[in-house]
Structures are given as structure tokens and as C-alpha cells.
Backbone as CSV, one residue per row, in Angstrom:
resi,resn,N_x,N_y,N_z,CA_x,CA_y,CA_z,C_x,C_y,C_z
1,MET,73.254,106.932,98.077,74.193,107.921,98.600,74.888,108.636,97.443
2,LYS,74.886,109.967,97.505,75.518,110.747,96.456,77.029,110.609,96.535
3,LYS,77.658,110.270,95.410,79.114,110.139,95.371,79.776,111.189,94.495
4,HIS,79.049,111.751,93.554,79.622,112.700,92.607,79.615,114.103,93.201
5,TYR,80.801,114.713,93.321,80.943,116.059,93.854,81.344,117.009,92.727
6,PRO,81.029,118.313,92.874,81.254,119.239,91.761,82.706,119.507,91.435
7,ASP,83.589,119.417,92.429,85.013,119.651,92.184,85.828,118.974,93.277
8,ALA,87.160,119.011,93.122,88.039,118.301,94.047,87.968,118.869,95.458
9,ALA,87.876,120.196,95.574,87.798,120.812,96.896,86.550,120.348,97.639
10,ALA,85.432,120.265,96.933,84.193,119.801,97.558,84.290,118.328,97.950
11,ALA,84.954,117.539,97.110,85.087,116.108,97.397,85.953,115.843,98.627
12,LEU,86.851,116.781,98.934,87.740,116.614,100.092,87.267,117.399,101.307
13,ASP,86.169,118.091,101.178,85.663,118.904,102.274,85.323,118.034,103.487
14,GLY,85.868,118.420,104.644,85.610,117.683,105.871,86.435,116.431,106.044
15,VAL,87.300,116.144,105.087,88.105,114.911,105.121,89.532,115.178,105.579
16,LEU,90.083,116.326,105.209,91.500,116.616,105.441,91.737,117.139,106.858
17,PHE,92.867,116.739,107.433,93.293,117.289,108.721,94.802,117.132,108.844
18,ASP,95.417,118.003,109.637,96.863,117.972,109.834,97.295,116.642,110.435
19,GLY,98.416,116.122,109.930,98.997,114.902,110.485,98.379,113.621,109.971
20,MET,97.524,113.711,108.971,96.856,112.507,108.474,97.772,111.694,107.559
21,THR,97.368,110.450,107.319,98.077,109.559,106.401,97.245,109.393,105.133
22,ILE,97.905,109.547,103.980,97.230,109.465,102.688,97.908,108.420,101.816
23,CYS,97.116,107.535,101.219,97.600,106.636,100.172,97.271,107.282,98.826
24,ALA,98.286,107.467,97.999,98.097,108.156,96.716,98.450,107.229,95.561
25,GLY,97.513,107.030,94.658,97.763,106.197,93.492,98.632,106.909,92.470
26,GLY,99.093,106.131,91.495,99.915,106.693,90.435,101.310,106.119,90.417
27,PHE,101.967,106.311,89.272,103.323,105.819,89.066,104.038,106.877,88.247
28,GLY,104.933,107.629,88.873,105.510,108.771,88.182,104.422,109.803,87.961
29,LEU,104.165,110.128,86.689,103.061,111.020,86.343,101.909,110.266,85.680
30,CYS,101.960,108.944,85.729,100.943,108.104,85.092,99.867,107.717,86.106
31,GLY,98.642,108.112,85.840,97.537,107.721,86.705,97.531,108.416,88.046
32,ILE,98.024,109.652,88.104,98.044,110.361,89.384,96.776,111.213,89.531
33,PRO,96.271,111.362,90.750,95.065,112.173,90.981,95.404,113.666,91.027
34,GLU,95.600,114.266,89.858,96.100,115.636,89.750,95.198,116.662,90.426
35,ARG,93.901,116.580,90.169,92.980,117.570,90.729,92.919,117.468,92.250
36,LEU,92.962,116.264,92.771,92.906,116.076,94.223,94.182,116.579,94.884
37,ILE,95.326,116.342,94.242,96.592,116.855,94.769,96.564,118.381,94.810
38,ASP,96.044,118.997,93.746,95.948,120.462,93.723,95.054,120.971,94.854
39,ALA,93.962,120.252,95.116,93.042,120.675,96.174,93.676,120.518,97.557
40,ILE,94.480,119.471,97.725,95.183,119.287,98.995,96.187,120.419,99.200
41,GLU,96.898,120.778,98.124,97.844,121.885,98.226,97.122,123.178,98.610
42,ALA,95.997,123.443,97.966,95.255,124.669,98.237,94.679,124.706,99.642
43,SER,94.411,123.550,100.212,93.812,123.493,101.557,94.777,123.946,102.643
44,GLY,96.090,123.773,102.395,97.094,124.141,103.387,97.295,123.117,104.481
45,VAL,96.624,121.969,104.388,96.820,120.927,105.398,98.285,120.518,105.430
46,LYS,98.817,120.190,106.611,100.261,119.930,106.708,100.538,118.736,107.613
47,GLY,101.851,118.396,107.691,102.262,117.254,108.512,101.802,115.925,107.960
48,LEU,101.696,115.836,106.629,101.127,114.645,106.005,102.141,113.505,105.923
49,THR,101.666,112.298,106.130,102.398,111.085,105.771,101.742,110.544,104.511
50,VAL,102.539,110.377,103.451,101.988,109.953,102.167,102.654,108.659,101.724
51,ALA,101.831,107.647,101.473,102.317,106.393,100.902,102.068,106.433,99.405
52,SER,103.150,106.404,98.640,103.049,106.458,97.182,104.321,105.877,96.599
53,ASN,104.215,105.278,95.418,105.411,104.701,94.801,106.539,105.715,94.715
54,ASN,106.210,106.959,94.392,107.199,108.033,94.363,106.489,109.347,94.644
55,ALA,107.185,110.441,94.490,106.583,111.750,94.772,106.518,112.599,93.518
56,GLY,106.222,111.969,92.387,106.132,112.707,91.143,107.491,113.269,90.746
57,ILE,107.477,114.435,90.127,108.713,115.122,89.786,108.626,116.535,90.355
58,ASP,109.691,117.287,90.233,109.700,118.632,90.791,108.561,119.471,90.214
59,GLY,107.684,119.910,91.093,106.604,120.797,90.674,105.424,120.131,90.017
60,GLU,105.408,118.792,89.944,104.281,118.067,89.360,103.904,116.900,90.261
61,GLY,102.619,116.576,90.271,102.160,115.488,91.118,102.401,115.803,92.587
62,LEU,102.800,114.796,93.347,103.072,114.998,94.765,104.246,115.940,94.989
63,GLY,105.033,116.174,93.935,106.107,117.157,94.037,105.591,118.527,94.440
64,LYS,104.330,118.833,94.125,103.736,120.103,94.544,103.608,120.178,96.061
65,LEU,103.260,119.054,96.687,103.088,119.045,98.140,104.432,119.038,98.863
66,LEU,105.472,118.524,98.185,106.823,118.647,98.746,107.281,120.099,98.681
67,ARG,107.019,120.720,97.558,107.416,122.119,97.364,106.764,123.024,98.404
68,SER,105.519,122.737,98.754,104.793,123.559,99.718,105.042,123.124,101.170
69,ARG,105.894,122.112,101.341,106.279,121.604,102.666,105.074,121.073,103.453
70,GLN,104.138,120.485,102.770,102.975,119.907,103.447,103.182,118.447,103.823
71,ILE,104.178,117.804,103.227,104.476,116.399,103.528,105.631,116.332,104.515
72,SER,105.437,115.594,105.599,106.511,115.411,106.573,107.148,114.030,106.471
73,LYS,106.427,113.061,105.875,106.981,111.708,105.738,106.462,111.080,104.456
74,MET,107.367,110.428,103.717,107.000,109.664,102.531,107.299,108.192,102.757
75,ILE,106.365,107.334,102.375,106.585,105.897,102.310,106.631,105.563,100.832
76,SER,107.826,105.310,100.295,108.012,105.256,98.844,108.974,104.157,98.426
77,SER,108.917,103.860,97.129,109.823,102.885,96.526,110.921,103.541,95.711
78,TYR,110.572,104.650,95.059,111.492,105.241,94.091,111.454,106.757,94.216
79,VAL,112.625,107.356,94.311,112.681,108.803,94.522,113.646,109.476,93.553
80,GLY,114.053,108.783,92.512,115.175,109.226,91.701,114.923,110.396,90.784
81,GLU,113.662,110.784,90.539,113.396,111.850,89.574,112.961,113.158,90.228
82,ASN,113.120,113.256,91.545,112.628,114.443,92.239,113.750,115.052,93.067
83,LYS,114.320,116.138,92.574,115.455,116.770,93.246,115.067,117.372,94.587
84,GLU,113.849,117.910,94.677,113.415,118.504,95.941,113.222,117.416,97.003
85,PHE,112.711,116.267,96.581,112.609,115.118,97.480,113.995,114.789,98.039
86,GLU,114.967,114.665,97.146,116.338,114.343,97.544,116.902,115.407,98.484
87,ARG,116.685,116.665,98.132,117.236,117.749,98.937,116.657,117.751,100.352
88,GLN,115.324,117.605,100.451,114.687,117.623,101.766,115.128,116.427,102.619
89,TYR,115.255,115.281,101.973,115.676,114.081,102.716,117.102,114.235,103.241
90,LEU,118.022,114.664,102.378,119.425,114.798,102.785,119.609,115.905,103.818
91,ALA,118.716,116.877,103.808,118.802,117.975,104.774,118.100,117.648,106.088
92,GLY,117.501,116.469,106.173,116.806,116.083,107.389,115.452,116.753,107.561
93,GLU,114.914,117.302,106.480,113.636,117.998,106.544,112.454,117.073,106.251
94,LEU,112.736,115.906,105.717,111.697,114.970,105.313,112.063,113.570,105.794
95,GLU,111.136,112.918,106.475,111.338,111.520,106.889,110.930,110.616,105.733
96,VAL,111.753,109.631,105.446,111.478,108.729,104.326,111.557,107.284,104.804
97,GLU,110.544,106.521,104.488,110.542,105.074,104.726,110.596,104.402,103.364
98,PHE,111.790,103.901,103.013,111.942,103.223,101.732,111.322,101.830,101.806
99,CYS,110.601,101.467,100.759,109.877,100.205,100.752,109.941,99.620,99.349
100,PRO,110.377,98.372,99.195,110.400,97.762,97.861,109.030,97.867,97.187
101,GLN,109.040,98.037,95.892,107.826,98.357,95.158,106.704,97.329,95.348
102,GLY,107.048,96.057,95.173,106.030,95.022,95.346,105.544,94.938,96.780
103,THR,106.449,95.172,97.723,106.071,95.146,99.133,105.120,96.287,99.443
104,LEU,105.366,97.465,98.861,104.474,98.603,99.094,103.070,98.311,98.579
105,ALA,102.990,97.740,97.376,101.679,97.393,96.821,100.970,96.383,97.717
106,GLU,101.721,95.404,98.212,101.116,94.389,99.072,100.745,94.944,100.439
107,ARG,101.524,95.881,100.953,101.187,96.493,102.241,99.844,97.222,102.152
108,CYS,99.615,97.887,101.019,98.337,98.580,100.844,97.201,97.587,100.597
109,ARG,97.463,96.567,99.786,96.437,95.549,99.559,96.069,94.854,100.862
110,ALA,97.100,94.541,101.667,96.862,93.884,102.960,96.047,94.784,103.881
111,GLY,96.412,96.064,103.932,95.658,96.985,104.771,94.205,97.036,104.379
112,GLY,93.950,97.061,103.068,92.580,97.093,102.586,91.819,95.810,102.865
113,ALA,92.551,94.701,103.024,91.917,93.409,103.307,91.827,93.127,104.800
114,GLY,92.252,94.097,105.624,92.192,93.912,107.074,93.292,93.032,107.624
115,ILE,94.398,92.924,106.877,95.533,92.100,107.303,96.601,93.022,107.890
116,PRO,96.883,92.924,109.187,97.803,93.877,109.823,99.263,93.671,109.476
117,GLY,99.632,92.474,109.007,101.027,92.220,108.675,101.180,90.933,107.885
118,PHE,102.329,90.797,107.211,102.595,89.591,106.429,104.108,89.398,106.349
119,TYR,104.525,88.191,106.040,105.943,87.877,105.911,106.347,87.807,104.441
120,THR,107.532,88.348,104.144,108.040,88.326,102.777,109.556,88.134,102.791
121,ARG,110.082,87.523,101.732,111.540,87.353,101.610,112.207,88.627,101.103
122,THR,111.437,89.500,100.471,112.005,90.712,99.896,112.617,91.593,100.987
123,GLY,113.895,91.900,100.830,114.568,92.765,101.793,115.353,92.036,102.859
124,VAL,115.222,90.714,102.929,115.984,89.948,103.930,117.478,90.169,103.711
125,GLY,118.195,90.457,104.795,119.633,90.645,104.716,120.054,92.009,104.209
126,THR,119.105,92.934,104.081,119.410,94.292,103.619,118.964,95.291,104.676
127,LEU,119.207,96.583,104.396,118.771,97.634,105.319,117.256,97.668,105.482
128,VAL,116.544,97.139,104.498,115.088,97.093,104.584,114.630,96.274,105.783
129,ALA,115.432,95.295,106.175,115.056,94.398,107.263,115.387,94.949,108.645
130,ASP,116.122,96.057,108.718,116.540,96.592,110.018,115.342,96.902,110.905
131,GLY,115.387,96.349,112.109,114.346,96.611,113.093,113.077,95.811,112.905
132,LYS,113.045,94.921,111.924,111.838,94.139,111.658,112.000,92.704,112.139
133,GLU,110.909,92.130,112.529,110.920,90.743,112.986,111.283,89.807,111.835
134,VAL,112.157,88.848,112.112,112.550,87.845,111.124,112.031,86.490,111.585
135,LYS,111.390,85.761,110.720,110.859,84.445,111.052,111.291,83.452,109.981
136,ASN,111.618,82.249,110.418,112.083,81.217,109.502,110.948,80.255,109.178
137,PHE,110.698,80.100,107.870,109.708,79.137,107.407,110.412,78.138,106.496
138,ASP,110.396,76.871,106.877,110.982,75.812,106.054,112.427,76.113,105.686
139,GLY,113.167,76.656,106.646,114.586,76.911,106.440,114.902,78.209,105.723
140,VAL,113.899,79.036,105.469,114.094,80.298,104.756,113.634,81.459,105.633
141,ASP,114.442,82.511,105.714,114.088,83.680,106.513,113.131,84.605,105.763
142,TYR,112.196,85.144,106.510,111.245,86.129,106.004,111.165,87.275,107.004
143,ILE,110.850,88.483,106.517,110.676,89.606,107.433,109.195,89.996,107.496
144,LEU,108.823,90.525,108.654,107.442,90.937,108.859,107.252,92.369,108.377
145,GLU,106.311,92.570,107.484,105.946,93.899,106.999,104.531,94.223,107.464
146,ARG,104.308,95.470,107.852,102.996,95.902,108.320,102.114,96.341,107.166
147,GLY,100.844,96.000,107.242,99.889,96.519,106.285,99.719,98.024,106.480
148,ILE,99.321,98.711,105.441,99.089,100.154,105.512,97.586,100.408,105.409
149,PHE,97.058,101.130,106.385,95.653,101.534,106.345,95.616,103.016,106.646
150,ALA,95.245,103.813,105.659,95.374,105.270,105.736,94.048,105.937,106.101
151,ASP,94.157,107.219,106.453,92.957,108.013,106.702,92.220,108.316,105.406
152,LEU,92.993,108.413,104.318,92.416,108.803,103.030,93.183,108.150,101.897
153,ALA,92.460,107.699,100.883,93.069,107.249,99.631,92.614,108.186,98.525
154,ILE,93.568,108.673,97.727,93.234,109.490,96.553,93.726,108.743,95.318
155,ILE,92.834,108.559,94.344,93.172,107.748,93.182,92.665,108.410,91.907
156,LYS,93.167,107.906,90.789,92.749,108.398,89.462,92.217,107.216,88.654
157,GLY,90.986,107.367,88.152,90.407,106.346,87.294,90.146,106.887,85.904
158,TRP,89.785,106.014,84.993,89.459,106.412,83.627,87.967,106.716,83.525
159,LYS,87.151,105.698,83.769,85.701,105.874,83.730,85.078,105.363,85.024
160,ALA,83.983,106.003,85.418,83.219,105.548,86.573,81.739,105.656,86.241
161,ASP,80.936,104.789,86.849,79.504,105.017,86.755,79.051,105.786,87.995
162,GLU,77.798,106.150,88.044,77.309,107.016,89.113,77.331,106.334,90.481
163,ALA,77.507,105.002,90.511,77.620,104.277,91.769,79.064,104.164,92.244
164,GLY,80.005,104.669,91.432,81.411,104.635,91.830,82.183,103.438,91.341
165,ASN,81.564,102.568,90.552,82.305,101.465,89.945,83.304,102.046,88.952
166,LEU,84.561,101.595,89.030,85.645,102.230,88.272,86.302,101.289,87.282
167,ILE,86.743,101.885,86.172,87.614,101.209,85.216,88.867,102.060,85.072
168,PHE,90.032,101.407,85.145,91.304,102.084,84.923,91.737,101.846,83.483
169,ARG,92.580,102.747,82.985,93.048,102.609,81.602,94.474,102.088,81.575
170,LYS,94.616,100.849,81.121,95.915,100.226,80.871,96.865,100.385,82.064
171,THR,98.109,100.879,81.808,99.092,100.934,82.898,98.766,101.976,83.948
172,ALA,97.788,102.852,83.684,97.395,103.841,84.688,96.674,103.187,85.866
173,ARG,96.405,101.868,85.762,95.834,101.178,86.925,96.861,101.127,88.053
174,ASN,98.110,100.833,87.723,99.266,100.734,88.616,98.902,100.591,90.098
175,PHE,99.247,101.575,90.920,98.998,101.485,92.363,97.586,101.926,92.749
176,ASN,96.818,102.418,91.808,95.520,102.974,92.153,94.581,101.955,92.795
177,GLN,94.605,100.743,92.279,93.662,99.746,92.774,93.931,99.365,94.228
178,PRO,95.169,98.947,94.604,95.384,98.604,96.015,95.281,99.814,96.942
179,MET,95.717,100.998,96.489,95.614,102.195,97.323,94.159,102.507,97.655
180,ALA,93.270,102.298,96.684,91.855,102.629,96.884,91.253,101.887,98.062
181,THR,91.674,100.653,98.265,91.089,99.836,99.333,91.692,100.138,100.693
182,ALA,92.817,100.846,100.708,93.590,101.003,101.951,93.248,102.271,102.711
183,GLY,92.243,103.011,102.298,91.882,104.233,103.002,90.534,104.108,103.699
184,LYS,90.405,104.761,104.837,89.093,104.815,105.500,88.078,105.480,104.579
185,ILE,88.554,106.490,103.838,87.746,107.159,102.828,88.533,107.140,101.527
186,CYS,87.883,106.804,100.438,88.525,106.819,99.123,87.840,107.867,98.255
187,VAL,88.647,108.802,97.746,88.142,109.820,96.831,88.819,109.583,95.481
188,ALA,88.019,109.450,94.445,88.534,109.161,93.110,88.238,110.324,92.175
189,GLU,89.205,110.632,91.313,88.923,111.544,90.208,88.986,110.725,88.923
190,VAL,88.079,111.027,88.013,87.956,110.223,86.801,87.810,111.138,85.592
191,GLU,87.970,110.547,84.422,87.875,111.302,83.177,86.461,111.336,82.612
192,GLU,85.623,110.396,83.048,84.256,110.339,82.523,83.376,109.618,83.532
193,ILE,82.135,110.115,83.694,81.149,109.466,84.557,79.939,109.109,83.700
194,VAL,79.531,107.846,83.770,78.449,107.335,82.934,77.339,106.778,83.820
195,PRO,76.148,106.547,83.270,75.043,106.010,84.067,75.321,104.589,84.556
196,VAL,74.707,104.246,85.680,74.790,102.874,86.189,74.202,101.923,85.151
197,GLY,74.859,100.795,84.943,74.413,99.825,83.952,75.151,99.918,82.640
198,THR,75.965,100.968,82.490,76.736,101.128,81.254,77.825,100.071,81.127
199,PHE,78.460,99.722,82.257,79.590,98.798,82.231,79.140,97.348,82.236
200,ASP,79.843,96.525,81.493,79.757,95.076,81.679,80.350,94.781,83.055
201,PRO,79.637,94.097,83.929,80.157,93.842,85.276,81.553,93.220,85.282
202,ASP,81.863,92.409,84.265,83.178,91.771,84.212,84.294,92.746,83.857
203,SER,83.943,93.941,83.396,84.963,94.913,83.010,85.331,95.853,84.149
204,ILE,84.628,95.781,85.260,84.871,96.697,86.380,86.128,96.268,87.146
205,HIS,87.053,97.200,87.325,88.299,96.912,88.039,88.192,97.165,89.538
206,LEU,87.426,98.187,89.928,87.265,98.531,91.341,85.783,98.718,91.639
207,PRO,85.199,97.850,92.472,83.775,97.986,92.786,83.492,99.290,93.538
208,GLY,82.321,99.840,93.292,81.945,101.102,93.894,81.881,101.084,95.407
209,ILE,81.821,99.911,96.018,81.783,99.820,97.477,83.018,100.457,98.097
210,TYR,84.126,100.511,97.330,85.368,101.091,97.850,85.445,102.606,97.647
211,VAL,84.593,103.165,96.814,84.684,104.583,96.458,83.622,105.379,97.204
212,ASN,84.061,106.292,98.059,83.130,107.104,98.838,82.714,108.378,98.121
213,ARG,83.686,108.994,97.428,83.414,110.251,96.743,84.181,110.238,95.418
214,MET,83.668,110.976,94.447,84.394,111.070,93.178,84.133,112.420,92.531
215,VAL,85.037,112.792,91.660,84.963,114.074,90.983,85.403,113.889,89.533
216,LEU,84.767,114.612,88.636,85.151,114.595,87.230,86.321,115.556,87.051
217,GLY,87.480,115.022,86.647,88.683,115.840,86.577,89.044,116.333,85.192
218,ALA,88.421,115.785,84.151,88.762,116.146,82.766,88.424,117.606,82.491
219,PRO,89.124,118.226,81.520,90.144,117.641,80.639,91.524,117.664,81.265
220,TYR,92.389,116.762,80.803,93.755,116.651,81.279,94.730,116.953,80.140
221,SER,95.872,117.467,80.493,96.959,117.609,79.524,98.005,116.556,79.844
222,LYS,98.482,115.886,78.821,99.442,114.798,79.003,100.815,115.363,79.352
223,LYS,101.314,115.020,80.537,102.647,115.454,80.950,103.618,114.283,80.791
224,ILE,104.799,114.560,80.265,105.795,113.526,79.999,107.040,113.818,80.825
225,GLU,107.491,112.820,81.586,108.658,113.023,82.447,109.923,113.238,81.634
226,PHE,110.152,112.365,80.663,111.338,112.465,79.816,110.898,112.407,78.357
227,ARG,111.156,113.476,77.639,110.799,113.503,76.235,112.028,113.077,75.403
228,THR,111.857,111.982,74.683,112.937,111.453,73.841,112.473,111.509,72.403
229,VAL,113.207,112.235,71.579,112.807,112.364,70.173,113.955,111.946,69.273
230,ARG,113.601,111.554,68.079,114.588,111.140,67.095,115.097,112.360,66.338
231,GLU,116.378,112.402,66.083,116.921,113.524,65.328,116.329,113.538,63.919
232,ARG,116.081,114.754,63.420,115.542,114.887,62.073,116.572,114.407,61.039
233,GLU,116.064,113.726,60.038,116.955,113.300,58.962,117.297,114.495,58.067
234,ALA,118.486,114.461,57.529,118.896,115.546,56.641,117.979,115.631,55.432
235,ALA,117.667,116.834,55.025,116.777,117.020,53.877,117.454,116.512,52.600
């Protein structure tokens, strides 16, 4: 089965529809599927529910889809670097489901493993627990969290072979791995595609069985959220 598509728009052709749920890999601007996000923006699809650690920053990453008002709900852990996210939420224009970071990763991993729900201590006694089932195990309260299984997962990898086996680069692995398993369809963008057999099997982070389509996204320009520099020393 052919997995390599010529560009992001082609890789998403026939996949996108209004009101769908998308799991998006990345952490801030690290390891985000930039080309796929751009293609989603260009498609004009709307009413999206997006599960992602955050929504990028203003005008970058998922922040582009907030700017274009294509996202109606975010399932996120951290929203502190995106003013438009904050503005839309406070104005009642965006529904937000706050989820502790580790719980979000586990919800996606669980969804990908076919587990509809699990119990965790994280969030017990806080607003996170509101409306959720509480169960006591060995004298300790736990809350029930639902697994996330999306219509589409979009992820960013470093290298892939032609069968879709993926390797992530260092911290850019972040949420990409669990998100990849949590979608009915997983579309990956990567920096390099190599022949099958190039990788040592033990070095593969995500087996190709999880990747339905992929696109070569390189070259990339490195974007930095906060640039911190040292003052020049006096001559």
C-alpha cells in the first residue's frame, strides 16, 4: 500500500470533514506537524475538536487554526503562551477541556490501545474531577478518565522508511507517539524518507502499522518561542 504522498494537501485528501476530532502531536513549537496544520487551514474545514498539549503560539502551529476560527474545542494541558487562545476562551468563543499533561498523554495512549477509560489519582479533589466518577481503591480515591480516539492523528517525525516506520528526534518525540495511535487515520510528516531496511529494527519508535499516510515536509526553519540571549560584553 502506497503511504508516501506528494504534499500535505494530498495526504489529507478525503480525510477532513467539519466537526471532526483531531489528535495533534507536538509540544509548543517542538515536533509539530507544520505542513499538515497549514493544509488543514487551507482546506477551510471547521468545527474541529483538537486534542493537543497546547495550541502553539499566536500565528504559529495550531495557533493558525485558532486565528482562522476553525477550532471549536481544545482538549489541552497548557495554554499560557497563546493570547488568542485566552481571548477566545474568555469570550466564550472556544470550548476548552483542561486536562493534566500526563493524563492527556495516557488518554491518547489508552484510546490507541482500545481502552475506553482508566482510573487515576491526578486531579482528585480539584476542578478536574468535577462530573467524573470517583472510585476508591485500597482506601485511595481515583477519578475515571476517558480514553481519546480521534478521527485523525497528525504527527511530526524525523525519519521514516517507505513502509511508514518512524524515528523521532530527541524531545520532538513528546506527544507524537501516543497521538499517532489514537487516530482512525494517522498522517505523518517527516524530514527524510529512506528505503525499507535502512533502520535497525530496535531503533524504530513507531511501527509503520500505525501510519496510514506520510509526506516529506522538509526543509524546515527553526522557530523559537522565547529567544534569550546574553548581553554583549564591553569591548
